[in-house]
ChimeraX commands (.cxc) that place a marker at each C-alpha (Angstrom):
marker #1 position -0.09,0.19,-0.09 radius 0.5
marker #1 position 2.68,2.76,1.02 radius 0.5
marker #1 position 4.64,1.88,-2.76 radius 0.5
marker #1 position 1.61,2.30,-4.37 radius 0.5
marker #1 position 1.16,5.79,-2.39 radius 0.5
marker #1 position 4.72,7.38,-3.26 radius 0.5
marker #1 position 4.87,6.04,-6.68 radius 0.5
marker #1 position 2.54,6.65,-9.78 radius 0.5
marker #1 position -0.42,8.60,-9.39 radius 0.5
marker #1 position -0.40,8.53,-5.79 radius 0.5
marker #1 position 2.59,10.31,-5.01 radius 0.5
marker #1 position 1.10,12.55,-7.61 radius 0.5
marker #1 position -1.95,13.75,-5.58 radius 0.5
marker #1 position 0.26,13.68,-2.53 radius 0.5
marker #1 position 2.80,16.63,-4.38 radius 0.5
marker #1 position 0.31,18.41,-5.33 radius 0.5
marker #1 position -1.69,18.30,-2.02 radius 0.5
marker #1 position 1.02,20.12,-0.68 radius 0.5
marker #1 position 1.85,22.17,-3.16 radius 0.5
marker #1 position -1.38,23.54,-3.07 radius 0.5
marker #1 position -1.11,24.18,0.84 radius 0.5
marker #1 position 1.92,25.99,0.14 radius 0.5
marker #1 position 0.41,28.58,-1.92 radius 0.5
marker #1 position -2.80,28.59,0.53 radius 0.5
marker #1 position -0.48,29.32,3.59 radius 0.5
marker #1 position 1.40,31.82,1.58 radius 0.5
marker #1 position -1.46,33.73,0.29 radius 0.5
marker #1 position -3.16,33.78,3.50 radius 0.5
marker #1 position 0.06,35.54,4.65 radius 0.5
marker #1 position 0.59,37.91,2.38 radius 0.5
marker #1 position -0.92,40.79,1.11 radius 0.5
marker #1 position -3.89,40.40,-1.81 radius 0.5
marker #1 position -2.88,40.33,-5.41 radius 0.5
marker #1 position 0.67,39.63,-5.20 radius 0.5
marker #1 position 1.81,36.57,-7.40 radius 0.5
marker #1 position 3.08,33.61,-4.91 radius 0.5
marker #1 position 5.72,33.21,-7.64 radius 0.5
marker #1 position 7.15,36.48,-7.56 radius 0.5
marker #1 position 7.26,36.15,-3.65 radius 0.5
marker #1 position 9.67,32.99,-3.49 radius 0.5
marker #1 position 11.66,34.53,-5.99 radius 0.5
marker #1 position 12.44,37.83,-3.80 radius 0.5
marker #1 position 12.38,35.75,-0.94 radius 0.5
marker #1 position 15.25,33.28,-2.97 radius 0.5
marker #1 position 17.39,36.18,-4.40 radius 0.5
marker #1 position 17.48,37.65,-0.53 radius 0.5
marker #1 position 18.82,34.60,0.61 radius 0.5
marker #1 position 21.58,33.37,-2.05 radius 0.5
marker #1 position 22.58,37.19,-2.02 radius 0.5
marker #1 position 24.25,36.87,1.37 radius 0.5
marker #1 position 25.11,33.09,1.50 radius 0.5
marker #1 position 28.39,31.30,0.67 radius 0.5
marker #1 position 29.45,27.61,0.91 radius 0.5
marker #1 position 32.07,26.64,2.35 radius 0.5
marker #1 position 33.38,22.88,1.51 radius 0.5
marker #1 position 35.59,21.22,4.37 radius 0.5
marker #1 position 36.41,17.45,5.50 radius 0.5
marker #1 position 35.66,14.75,7.08 radius 0.5
marker #1 position 33.24,14.83,10.48 radius 0.5
marker #1 position 35.76,13.71,12.64 radius 0.5
marker #1 position 38.55,16.24,11.62 radius 0.5
marker #1 position 39.68,19.76,11.93 radius 0.5
marker #1 position 38.34,21.50,8.88 radius 0.5
marker #1 position 34.78,20.50,9.48 radius 0.5
marker #1 position 35.26,22.45,12.88 radius 0.5
marker #1 position 36.73,25.10,11.25 radius 0.5
marker #1 position 33.96,25.92,8.95 radius 0.5
marker #1 position 31.28,25.14,11.64 radius 0.5
marker #1 position 32.78,28.37,13.62 radius 0.5
marker #1 position 32.86,30.50,10.83 radius 0.5
marker #1 position 29.04,29.62,10.15 radius 0.5
marker #1 position 28.36,30.22,14.21 radius 0.5
marker #1 position 30.43,33.38,14.46 radius 0.5
marker #1 position 29.73,34.95,10.72 radius 0.5
marker #1 position 26.53,34.09,9.76 radius 0.5
marker #1 position 23.72,37.54,10.31 radius 0.5
marker #1 position 20.96,39.28,8.55 radius 0.5
marker #1 position 23.81,40.45,5.40 radius 0.5
marker #1 position 25.95,37.32,5.42 radius 0.5
marker #1 position 25.51,33.15,5.67 radius 0.5
marker #1 position 27.62,30.67,5.56 radius 0.5
marker #1 position 27.42,26.98,4.63 radius 0.5
marker #1 position 29.55,24.95,5.92 radius 0.5
marker #1 position 30.00,21.73,4.08 radius 0.5
marker #1 position 31.54,18.22,4.55 radius 0.5
marker #1 position 34.53,17.66,1.95 radius 0.5
marker #1 position 36.67,14.63,0.86 radius 0.5
marker #1 position 40.09,16.21,0.91 radius 0.5
marker #1 position 42.10,18.68,-0.29 radius 0.5
marker #1 position 41.94,18.07,-4.31 radius 0.5
marker #1 position 38.70,17.18,-4.33 radius 0.5
marker #1 position 38.05,20.65,-2.47 radius 0.5
marker #1 position 40.00,22.06,-4.97 radius 0.5
marker #1 position 37.99,20.48,-8.00 radius 0.5
marker #1 position 34.71,21.72,-5.98 radius 0.5
marker #1 position 35.72,25.83,-5.59 radius 0.5
marker #1 position 36.19,25.52,-9.34 radius 0.5
marker #1 position 33.67,23.48,-10.49 radius 0.5
marker #1 position 30.55,23.05,-8.17 radius 0.5
marker #1 position 27.72,25.18,-7.89 radius 0.5
marker #1 position 27.55,26.71,-4.43 radius 0.5
marker #1 position 31.12,26.43,-3.52 radius 0.5
marker #1 position 32.85,30.06,-3.13 radius 0.5
marker #1 position 35.22,28.27,-0.04 radius 0.5
marker #1 position 37.15,25.61,1.29 radius 0.5
marker #1 position 40.02,24.82,3.43 radius 0.5
marker #1 position 42.80,22.76,2.24 radius 0.5
marker #1 position 46.41,22.06,2.51 radius 0.5
marker #1 position 48.42,24.72,1.46 radius 0.5
marker #1 position 50.81,22.03,-0.67 radius 0.5
marker #1 position 47.72,20.86,-2.92 radius 0.5
marker #1 position 48.21,23.84,-5.64 radius 0.5
marker #1 position 51.55,22.87,-6.10 radius 0.5
marker #1 position 50.02,19.24,-6.38 radius 0.5
marker #1 position 47.60,20.26,-8.63 radius 0.5
marker #1 position 50.14,22.28,-10.98 radius 0.5
marker #1 position 52.18,19.21,-11.33 radius 0.5
marker #1 position 49.70,16.55,-12.18 radius 0.5
marker #1 position 48.07,19.15,-14.22 radius 0.5
marker #1 position 44.73,18.42,-12.80 radius 0.5
marker #1 position 42.46,21.45,-13.68 radius 0.5
marker #1 position 43.58,24.26,-16.46 radius 0.5
marker #1 position 44.37,27.51,-14.91 radius 0.5
marker #1 position 44.54,26.55,-11.32 radius 0.5
marker #1 position 46.96,28.98,-10.30 radius 0.5
marker #1 position 44.87,32.10,-11.39 radius 0.5
marker #1 position 41.19,30.64,-10.80 radius 0.5
marker #1 position 41.86,29.25,-7.50 radius 0.5
marker #1 position 43.53,32.15,-4.16 radius 0.5
marker #1 position 43.60,32.21,-0.88 radius 0.5
marker #1 position 41.77,34.42,1.84 radius 0.5
marker #1 position 43.90,33.30,4.40 radius 0.5
marker #1 position 46.07,30.78,5.91 radius 0.5
marker #1 position 44.82,29.38,9.19 radius 0.5
marker #1 position 46.87,26.99,11.22 radius 0.5
marker #1 position 50.29,24.29,10.53 radius 0.5
marker #1 position 50.42,21.20,10.83 radius 0.5
marker #1 position 53.82,19.58,11.13 radius 0.5
marker #1 position 55.41,16.72,8.67 radius 0.5
marker #1 position 56.35,13.92,10.78 radius 0.5
marker #1 position 58.46,10.98,9.57 radius 0.5
marker #1 position 58.94,8.41,11.98 radius 0.5
marker #1 position 61.67,5.60,11.86 radius 0.5
marker #1 position 63.33,2.76,13.04 radius 0.5
marker #1 position 67.15,2.25,13.80 radius 0.5
marker #1 position 69.12,2.35,11.27 radius 0.5
marker #1 position 67.47,5.29,9.35 radius 0.5
marker #1 position 69.89,8.79,9.59 radius 0.5
marker #1 position 69.15,11.08,6.97 radius 0.5
marker #1 position 65.96,11.31,4.83 radius 0.5
marker #1 position 68.31,10.14,2.23 radius 0.5
marker #1 position 68.32,6.74,3.61 radius 0.5
marker #1 position 64.81,6.09,3.21 radius 0.5
marker #1 position 65.42,5.58,-0.89 radius 0.5
marker #1 position 63.86,2.21,-2.13 radius 0.5
marker #1 position 62.71,1.58,1.13 radius 0.5
marker #1 position 59.28,0.87,2.29 radius 0.5
marker #1 position 57.79,3.92,3.68 radius 0.5
marker #1 position 53.79,4.23,4.43 radius 0.5
marker #1 position 52.07,7.18,3.64 radius 0.5
marker #1 position 48.75,6.64,4.78 radius 0.5
marker #1 position 45.58,6.05,2.58 radius 0.5
marker #1 position 45.89,6.81,-1.66 radius 0.5
marker #1 position 44.05,10.27,-1.55 radius 0.5
marker #1 position 44.85,11.16,1.59 radius 0.5
marker #1 position 46.52,14.53,2.35 radius 0.5
marker #1 position 49.55,13.04,4.02 radius 0.5
marker #1 position 49.70,10.70,0.81 radius 0.5
marker #1 position 49.41,14.24,-1.36 radius 0.5
marker #1 position 52.31,15.37,0.69 radius 0.5
marker #1 position 54.77,12.81,0.71 radius 0.5
marker #1 position 54.46,12.62,-2.49 radius 0.5
marker #1 position 55.39,16.13,-3.08 radius 0.5
marker #1 position 58.48,15.72,-0.70 radius 0.5
marker #1 position 60.14,12.71,-1.69 radius 0.5
marker #1 position 59.57,13.96,-5.51 radius 0.5
marker #1 position 61.21,17.15,-4.51 radius 0.5
marker #1 position 64.20,15.47,-3.35 radius 0.5
marker #1 position 64.40,12.91,-5.84 radius 0.5
marker #1 position 63.77,9.91,-3.13 radius 0.5
marker #1 position 62.04,7.16,-4.63 radius 0.5
marker #1 position 60.90,5.06,-2.12 radius 0.5
marker #1 position 58.15,1.85,-1.79 radius 0.5
marker #1 position 54.67,3.10,-0.91 radius 0.5
marker #1 position 52.59,2.17,1.23 radius 0.5
marker #1 position 49.33,2.56,2.00 radius 0.5
marker #1 position 47.97,1.43,5.42 radius 0.5
marker #1 position 46.46,3.21,8.45 radius 0.5
marker #1 position 48.58,5.16,10.18 radius 0.5
marker #1 position 47.99,2.90,13.42 radius 0.5
marker #1 position 48.45,-0.27,10.87 radius 0.5
marker #1 position 51.69,1.03,9.94 radius 0.5
marker #1 position 52.99,1.89,13.60 radius 0.5
marker #1 position 52.24,-1.46,14.43 radius 0.5
marker #1 position 54.34,-2.64,10.93 radius 0.5
marker #1 position 56.94,-0.33,12.28 radius 0.5
marker #1 position 57.84,-1.65,15.68 radius 0.5
marker #1 position 58.07,-5.14,14.04 radius 0.5
marker #1 position 60.27,-3.82,11.50 radius 0.5
marker #1 position 58.17,-4.13,8.55 radius 0.5
marker #1 position 58.59,-0.91,7.41 radius 0.5
marker #1 position 61.41,1.83,7.69 radius 0.5
marker #1 position 59.60,4.38,8.16 radius 0.5
marker #1 position 56.22,6.18,8.30 radius 0.5
marker #1 position 54.86,9.89,7.07 radius 0.5
marker #1 position 52.33,11.39,9.23 radius 0.5
marker #1 position 51.09,15.36,8.79 radius 0.5
marker #1 position 49.29,16.56,11.70 radius 0.5
marker #1 position 49.68,18.93,14.45 radius 0.5
marker #1 position 52.05,18.56,16.89 radius 0.5
marker #1 position 51.61,16.43,19.51 radius 0.5
marker #1 position 50.00,13.87,17.34 radius 0.5
marker #1 position 48.13,10.90,19.50 radius 0.5
marker #1 position 48.86,8.40,17.38 radius 0.5
marker #1 position 52.48,8.65,19.12 radius 0.5
marker #1 position 51.31,9.10,22.33 radius 0.5
marker #1 position 52.08,5.38,23.23 radius 0.5
marker #1 position 55.46,5.23,21.87 radius 0.5
marker #1 position 58.22,4.60,24.24 radius 0.5
marker #1 position 62.09,5.37,24.15 radius 0.5
marker #1 position 63.26,1.70,24.57 radius 0.5
marker #1 position 61.50,0.98,21.16 radius 0.5
marker #1 position 64.21,2.65,19.05 radius 0.5
marker #1 position 62.16,5.10,16.92 radius 0.5
marker #1 position 62.44,8.53,16.35 radius 0.5
marker #1 position 61.10,11.25,14.38 radius 0.5
marker #1 position 64.21,12.01,11.67 radius 0.5
marker #1 position 64.77,15.43,11.19 radius 0.5
marker #1 position 63.55,17.38,7.42 radius 0.5
marker #1 position 65.94,20.29,6.30 radius 0.5
marker #1 position 64.17,22.88,5.01 radius 0.5
marker #1 position 65.88,22.30,1.57 radius 0.5
marker #1 position 65.70,25.09,-0.93 radius 0.5
marker #1 position 63.25,23.22,-3.34 radius 0.5
marker #1 position 61.12,22.60,0.00 radius 0.5
marker #1 position 60.75,26.20,0.58 radius 0.5
marker #1 position 58.46,26.83,-2.56 radius 0.5
marker #1 position 55.77,25.40,-0.94 radius 0.5
marker #1 position 56.55,24.48,2.90 radius 0.5
marker #1 position 57.41,26.48,5.73 radius 0.5
marker #1 position 59.99,25.21,8.35 radius 0.5
marker #1 position 59.10,23.90,11.67 radius 0.5
marker #1 position 60.66,22.20,14.52 radius 0.5
marker #1 position 59.76,19.27,17.02 radius 0.5
marker #1 position 60.68,20.24,21.23 radius 0.5
marker #1 position 61.67,17.34,23.00 radius 0.5
marker #1 position 58.45,18.47,25.03 radius 0.5
marker #1 position 55.81,17.37,22.14 radius 0.5
marker #1 position 57.43,14.09,22.02 radius 0.5
marker #1 position 59.79,13.38,25.00 radius 0.5
marker #1 position 60.55,9.68,23.44 radius 0.5
marker #1 position 61.04,10.56,20.01 radius 0.5
marker #1 position 63.19,13.91,20.07 radius 0.5
marker #1 position 66.45,14.47,21.37 radius 0.5
marker #1 position 67.12,17.59,23.90 radius 0.5
marker #1 position 67.97,19.88,20.78 radius 0.5
marker #1 position 64.59,19.78,19.54 radius 0.5
marker #1 position 64.32,18.15,15.31 radius 0.5
marker #1 position 63.73,19.87,12.82 radius 0.5
marker #1 position 60.80,19.65,10.24 radius 0.5
marker #1 position 58.61,21.11,7.56 radius 0.5
marker #1 position 55.06,22.52,8.04 radius 0.5
marker #1 position 52.13,22.49,5.54 radius 0.5
marker #1 position 49.87,25.05,5.94 radius 0.5
marker #1 position 45.93,24.68,6.63 radius 0.5
marker #1 position 44.57,27.54,3.82 radius 0.5
marker #1 position 41.01,29.10,3.34 radius 0.5
marker #1 position 40.55,28.96,-0.38 radius 0.5
marker #1 position 38.40,30.46,-2.99 radius 0.5
marker #1 position 37.67,30.99,-6.28 radius 0.5
marker #1 position 38.75,33.68,-7.96 radius 0.5
marker #1 position 35.83,35.57,-9.01 radius 0.5
marker #1 position 36.17,38.57,-11.44 radius 0.5
marker #1 position 35.84,41.62,-9.63 radius 0.5
marker #1 position 32.73,43.68,-9.55 radius 0.5
marker #1 position 30.61,40.34,-9.88 radius 0.5
marker #1 position 27.95,39.47,-7.48 radius 0.5
marker #1 position 29.75,36.16,-6.52 radius 0.5
marker #1 position 33.32,38.78,-5.84 radius 0.5
marker #1 position 30.91,40.63,-3.68 radius 0.5
marker #1 position 29.67,38.07,-1.64 radius 0.5
marker #1 position 33.29,36.82,-0.97 radius 0.5
marker #1 position 34.48,40.02,-0.17 radius 0.5
marker #1 position 31.94,40.46,2.14 radius 0.5
marker #1 position 32.69,37.28,4.05 radius 0.5
marker #1 position 36.05,38.40,4.45 radius 0.5
marker #1 position 34.99,41.92,5.74 radius 0.5
marker #1 position 33.10,40.07,8.26 radius 0.5
marker #1 position 36.14,37.49,8.93 radius 0.5
marker #1 position 38.39,40.14,9.96 radius 0.5
marker #1 position 35.54,42.38,11.96 radius 0.5
marker #1 position 34.91,39.35,13.93 radius 0.5
marker #1 position 37.75,37.97,14.34 radius 0.5
marker #1 position 38.56,38.65,18.12 radius 0.5
marker #1 position 35.38,35.80,18.79 radius 0.5
marker #1 position 36.99,32.94,17.19 radius 0.5
marker #1 position 40.01,33.54,19.85 radius 0.5
marker #1 position 37.49,32.47,22.62 radius 0.5
marker #1 position 35.75,29.47,23.87 radius 0.5
marker #1 position 33.85,27.49,22.62 radius 0.5
marker #1 position 36.07,28.01,19.24 radius 0.5
marker #1 position 38.57,25.46,18.10 radius 0.5
marker #1 position 42.10,25.96,19.36 radius 0.5
marker #1 position 43.98,26.09,16.45 radius 0.5
marker #1 position 42.17,29.81,16.15 radius 0.5
marker #1 position 44.53,31.45,17.79 radius 0.5
marker #1 position 47.49,30.05,15.66 radius 0.5
marker #1 position 45.97,31.96,12.82 radius 0.5
marker #1 position 47.48,35.24,11.27 radius 0.5
marker #1 position 45.29,36.86,8.76 radius 0.5
marker #1 position 48.22,38.73,7.09 radius 0.5
marker #1 position 50.07,35.71,6.64 radius 0.5
marker #1 position 51.43,34.94,3.23 radius 0.5
marker #1 position 50.88,31.67,1.34 radius 0.5
marker #1 position 53.95,30.77,-0.85 radius 0.5
marker #1 position 52.97,29.84,-3.91 radius 0.5
marker #1 position 49.34,31.32,-4.28 radius 0.5
marker #1 position 47.92,34.52,-4.61 radius 0.5
marker #1 position 46.16,35.87,-2.15 radius 0.5
marker #1 position 42.15,36.98,-3.13 radius 0.5
marker #1 position 41.57,40.55,-3.78 radius 0.5
marker #1 position 38.80,42.21,-2.27 radius 0.5
marker #1 position 38.35,45.75,-2.93 radius 0.5
marker #1 position 38.16,48.41,-0.35 radius 0.5
marker link #1:1,2 radius 0.2
marker link #1:2,3 radius 0.2
marker link #1:3,4 radius 0.2
marker link #1:4,5 radius 0.2
marker link #1:5,6 radius 0.2
marker link #1:6,7 radius 0.2
marker link #1:7,8 radius 0.2
marker link #1:8,9 radius 0.2
marker link #1:9,10 radius 0.2
marker link #1:10,11 radius 0.2
marker link #1:11,12 radius 0.2
marker link #1:12,13 radius 0.2
marker link #1:13,14 radius 0.2
marker link #1:14,15 radius 0.2
marker link #1:15,16 radius 0.2
marker link #1:16,17 radius 0.2
marker link #1:17,18 radius 0.2
marker link #1:18,19 radius 0.2
marker link #1:19,20 radius 0.2
marker link #1:20,21 radius 0.2
marker link #1:21,22 radius 0.2
marker link #1:22,23 radius 0.2
marker link #1:23,24 radius 0.2
marker link #1:24,25 radius 0.2
marker link #1:25,26 radius 0.2
marker link #1:26,27 radius 0.2
marker link #1:27,28 radius 0.2
marker link #1:28,29 radius 0.2
marker link #1:29,30 radius 0.2
marker link #1:30,31 radius 0.2
marker link #1:31,32 radius 0.2
marker link #1:32,33 radius 0.2
marker link #1:33,34 radius 0.2
marker link #1:34,35 radius 0.2
marker link #1:35,36 radius 0.2
marker link #1:36,37 radius 0.2
marker link #1:37,38 radius 0.2
marker link #1:38,39 radius 0.2
marker link #1:39,40 radius 0.2
marker link #1:40,41 radius 0.2
marker link #1:41,42 radius 0.2
marker link #1:42,43 radius 0.2
marker link #1:43,44 radius 0.2
marker link #1:44,45 radius 0.2
marker link #1:45,46 radius 0.2
marker link #1:46,47 radius 0.2
marker link #1:47,48 radius 0.2
marker link #1:48,49 radius 0.2
marker link #1:49,50 radius 0.2
marker link #1:50,51 radius 0.2
marker link #1:51,52 radius 0.2
marker link #1:52,53 radius 0.2
marker link #1:53,54 radius 0.2
marker link #1:54,55 radius 0.2
marker link #1:55,56 radius 0.2
marker link #1:56,57 radius 0.2
marker link #1:57,58 radius 0.2
marker link #1:58,59 radius 0.2
marker link #1:59,60 radius 0.2
marker link #1:60,61 radius 0.2
marker link #1:61,62 radius 0.2
marker link #1:62,63 radius 0.2
marker link #1:63,64 radius 0.2
marker link #1:64,65 radius 0.2
marker link #1:65,66 radius 0.2
marker link #1:66,67 radius 0.2
marker link #1:67,68 radius 0.2
marker link #1:68,69 radius 0.2
marker link #1:69,70 radius 0.2
marker link #1:70,71 radius 0.2
marker link #1:71,72 radius 0.2
marker link #1:72,73 radius 0.2
marker link #1:73,74 radius 0.2
marker link #1:74,75 radius 0.2
marker link #1:75,76 radius 0.2
marker link #1:76,77 radius 0.2
marker link #1:77,78 radius 0.2
marker link #1:78,79 radius 0.2
marker link #1:79,80 radius 0.2
marker link #1:80,81 radius 0.2
marker link #1:81,82 radius 0.2
marker link #1:82,83 radius 0.2
marker link #1:83,84 radius 0.2
marker link #1:84,85 radius 0.2
marker link #1:85,86 radius 0.2
marker link #1:86,87 radius 0.2
marker link #1:87,88 radius 0.2
marker link #1:88,89 radius 0.2
marker link #1:89,90 radius 0.2
marker link #1:90,91 radius 0.2
marker link #1:91,92 radius 0.2
marker link #1:92,93 radius 0.2
marker link #1:93,94 radius 0.2
marker link #1:94,95 radius 0.2
marker link #1:95,96 radius 0.2
marker link #1:96,97 radius 0.2
marker link #1:97,98 radius 0.2
marker link #1:98,99 radius 0.2
marker link #1:99,100 radius 0.2
marker link #1:100,101 radius 0.2
marker link #1:101,102 radius 0.2
marker link #1:102,103 radius 0.2
marker link #1:103,104 radius 0.2
marker link #1:104,105 radius 0.2
marker link #1:105,106 radius 0.2
marker link #1:106,107 radius 0.2
marker link #1:107,108 radius 0.2
marker link #1:108,109 radius 0.2
marker link #1:109,110 radius 0.2
marker link #1:110,111 radius 0.2
marker link #1:111,112 radius 0.2
marker link #1:112,113 radius 0.2
marker link #1:113,114 radius 0.2
marker link #1:114,115 radius 0.2
marker link #1:115,116 radius 0.2
marker link #1:116,117 radius 0.2
marker link #1:117,118 radius 0.2
marker link #1:118,119 radius 0.2
marker link #1:119,120 radius 0.2
marker link #1:120,121 radius 0.2
marker link #1:121,122 radius 0.2
marker link #1:122,123 radius 0.2
marker link #1:123,124 radius 0.2
marker link #1:124,125 radius 0.2
marker link #1:125,126 radius 0.2
marker link #1:126,127 radius 0.2
marker link #1:127,128 radius 0.2
marker link #1:128,129 radius 0.2
marker link #1:129,130 radius 0.2
marker link #1:130,131 radius 0.2
marker link #1:131,132 radius 0.2
marker link #1:132,133 radius 0.2
marker link #1:133,134 radius 0.2
marker link #1:134,135 radius 0.2
marker link #1:135,136 radius 0.2
marker link #1:136,137 radius 0.2
marker link #1:137,138 radius 0.2
marker link #1:138,139 radius 0.2
marker link #1:139,140 radius 0.2
marker link #1:140,141 radius 0.2
marker link #1:141,142 radius 0.2
marker link #1:142,143 radius 0.2
marker link #1:143,144 radius 0.2
marker link #1:144,145 radius 0.2
marker link #1:145,146 radius 0.2
marker link #1:146,147 radius 0.2
marker link #1:147,148 radius 0.2
marker link #1:148,149 radius 0.2
marker link #1:149,150 radius 0.2
marker link #1:150,151 radius 0.2
marker link #1:151,152 radius 0.2
marker link #1:152,153 radius 0.2
marker link #1:153,154 radius 0.2
marker link #1:154,155 radius 0.2
marker link #1:155,156 radius 0.2
marker link #1:156,157 radius 0.2
marker link #1:157,158 radius 0.2
marker link #1:158,159 radius 0.2
marker link #1:159,160 radius 0.2
marker link #1:160,161 radius 0.2
marker link #1:161,162 radius 0.2
marker link #1:162,163 radius 0.2
marker link #1:163,164 radius 0.2
marker link #1:164,165 radius 0.2
marker link #1:165,166 radius 0.2
marker link #1:166,167 radius 0.2
marker link #1:167,168 radius 0.2
marker link #1:168,169 radius 0.2
marker link #1:169,170 radius 0.2
marker link #1:170,171 radius 0.2
marker link #1:171,172 radius 0.2
marker link #1:172,173 radius 0.2
marker link #1:173,174 radius 0.2
marker link #1:174,175 radius 0.2
marker link #1:175,176 radius 0.2
marker link #1:176,177 radius 0.2
marker link #1:177,178 radius 0.2
marker link #1:178,179 radius 0.2
marker link #1:179,180 radius 0.2
marker link #1:180,181 radius 0.2
marker link #1:181,182 radius 0.2
marker link #1:182,183 radius 0.2
marker link #1:183,184 radius 0.2
marker link #1:184,185 radius 0.2
marker link #1:185,186 radius 0.2
marker link #1:186,187 radius 0.2
marker link #1:187,188 radius 0.2
marker link #1:188,189 radius 0.2
marker link #1:189,190 radius 0.2
marker link #1:190,191 radius 0.2
marker link #1:191,192 radius 0.2
marker link #1:192,193 radius 0.2
marker link #1:193,194 radius 0.2
marker link #1:194,195 radius 0.2
marker link #1:195,196 radius 0.2
marker link #1:196,197 radius 0.2
marker link #1:197,198 radius 0.2
marker link #1:198,199 radius 0.2
marker link #1:199,200 radius 0.2
marker link #1:200,201 radius 0.2
marker link #1:201,202 radius 0.2
marker link #1:202,203 radius 0.2
marker link #1:203,204 radius 0.2
marker link #1:204,205 radius 0.2
marker link #1:205,206 radius 0.2
marker link #1:206,207 radius 0.2
marker link #1:207,208 radius 0.2
marker link #1:208,209 radius 0.2
marker link #1:209,210 radius 0.2
marker link #1:210,211 radius 0.2
marker link #1:211,212 radius 0.2
marker link #1:212,213 radius 0.2
marker link #1:213,214 radius 0.2
marker link #1:214,215 radius 0.2
marker link #1:215,216 radius 0.2
marker link #1:216,217 radius 0.2
marker link #1:217,218 radius 0.2
marker link #1:218,219 radius 0.2
marker link #1:219,220 radius 0.2
marker link #1:220,221 radius 0.2
marker link #1:221,222 radius 0.2
marker link #1:222,223 radius 0.2
marker link #1:223,224 radius 0.2
marker link #1:224,225 radius 0.2
marker link #1:225,226 radius 0.2
marker link #1:226,227 radius 0.2
marker link #1:227,228 radius 0.2
marker link #1:228,229 radius 0.2
marker link #1:229,230 radius 0.2
marker link #1:230,231 radius 0.2
marker link #1:231,232 radius 0.2
marker link #1:232,233 radius 0.2
marker link #1:233,234 radius 0.2
marker link #1:234,235 radius 0.2
marker link #1:235,236 radius 0.2
marker link #1:236,237 radius 0.2
marker link #1:237,238 radius 0.2
marker link #1:238,239 radius 0.2
marker link #1:239,240 radius 0.2
marker link #1:240,241 radius 0.2
marker link #1:241,242 radius 0.2
marker link #1:242,243 radius 0.2
marker link #1:243,244 radius 0.2
marker link #1:244,245 radius 0.2
marker link #1:245,246 radius 0.2
marker link #1:246,247 radius 0.2
marker link #1:247,248 radius 0.2
marker link #1:248,249 radius 0.2
marker link #1:249,250 radius 0.2
marker link #1:250,251 radius 0.2
marker link #1:251,252 radius 0.2
marker link #1:252,253 radius 0.2
marker link #1:253,254 radius 0.2
marker link #1:254,255 radius 0.2
marker link #1:255,256 radius 0.2
marker link #1:256,257 radius 0.2
marker link #1:257,258 radius 0.2
marker link #1:258,259 radius 0.2
marker link #1:259,260 radius 0.2
marker link #1:260,261 radius 0.2
marker link #1:261,262 radius 0.2
marker link #1:262,263 radius 0.2
marker link #1:263,264 radius 0.2
marker link #1:264,265 radius 0.2
marker link #1:265,266 radius 0.2
marker link #1:266,267 radius 0.2
marker link #1:267,268 radius 0.2
marker link #1:268,269 radius 0.2
marker link #1:269,270 radius 0.2
marker link #1:270,271 radius 0.2
marker link #1:271,272 radius 0.2
marker link #1:272,273 radius 0.2
marker link #1:273,274 radius 0.2
marker link #1:274,275 radius 0.2
marker link #1:275,276 radius 0.2
marker link #1:276,277 radius 0.2
marker link #1:277,278 radius 0.2
marker link #1:278,279 radius 0.2
marker link #1:279,280 radius 0.2
marker link #1:280,281 radius 0.2
marker link #1:281,282 radius 0.2
marker link #1:282,283 radius 0.2
marker link #1:283,284 radius 0.2
marker link #1:284,285 radius 0.2
marker link #1:285,286 radius 0.2
marker link #1:286,287 radius 0.2
marker link #1:287,288 radius 0.2
marker link #1:288,289 radius 0.2
marker link #1:289,290 radius 0.2
marker link #1:290,291 radius 0.2
marker link #1:291,292 radius 0.2
marker link #1:292,293 radius 0.2
marker link #1:293,294 radius 0.2
marker link #1:294,295 radius 0.2
marker link #1:295,296 radius 0.2
marker link #1:296,297 radius 0.2
marker link #1:297,298 radius 0.2
marker link #1:298,299 radius 0.2
marker link #1:299,300 radius 0.2
marker link #1:300,301 radius 0.2
marker link #1:301,302 radius 0.2
marker link #1:302,303 radius 0.2
marker link #1:303,304 radius 0.2
marker link #1:304,305 radius 0.2
marker link #1:305,306 radius 0.2
marker link #1:306,307 radius 0.2
marker link #1:307,308 radius 0.2
marker link #1:308,309 radius 0.2
marker link #1:309,310 radius 0.2
marker link #1:310,311 radius 0.2
marker link #1:311,312 radius 0.2
marker link #1:312,313 radius 0.2
marker link #1:313,314 radius 0.2
marker link #1:314,315 radius 0.2
marker link #1:315,316 radius 0.2
marker link #1:316,317 radius 0.2
marker link #1:317,318 radius 0.2
marker link #1:318,319 radius 0.2
marker link #1:319,320 radius 0.2
marker link #1:320,321 radius 0.2
marker link #1:321,322 radius 0.2
marker link #1:322,323 radius 0.2
marker link #1:323,324 radius 0.2
view
């Protein structure tokens, strides 16, 4: 019986009844003589004129929490922020360029270099810009004993996380820039850590904000350590110098600390032409973000907001040119 209602004539009858009821309620609430369609069109135009969409990350990640904070703080009568779950930095770039309703996205800063190298999208350097750099995520290379430098990983089995992940993308760029050919493995990070402990792989790469919970249970007597990753000139075009202190990982870092690189999280945007309606909407968003930034530094907003510097530049990217 239910199938008959929701298919064929039954479904059409229900939809017609619902539509009739909506029109009747709209007519009762509005002055006589104003066409309902025109009213709805006017309401839709008003709603969309102040709406921007942000594609973020998975439900358990930091990106979607940052996007939710943006929606909570910046929503007003003139601006509405729609936070959307995304599928990773590369897909987010594609969504910014191609998907209707997506104006901005949160991505790793090295995704632009990856898209350029792989020739994924035409004119990506011109069409994808940034509003601001958010926070940094450090590159962790955890190694077994016997690995003294990153060059020693050549020809070795190295876990770079699941295919399509941000870590896998960053590892591909890093090893490619350093001309180090490794045997990539794509296990989940917790599985890779156990394989590293058993000596089945030489290292694992993990891009995450320090201190990473993955390494919380690692003991000094296991012989694992975080490998130094020097800031070679070829890497500074995309990455920033960073370091691990002994306090970050007492079992993995010596007293003098360990140098590494960091990849930034970036609030990216489509490069709409100045004067266009979409450009005006994003410019309104940027103005609101700047004017209300102090609100992001207080609870219950994510602690990573305290690392954000709205004036910071992102190597290899073009800043969104909002009008004064």
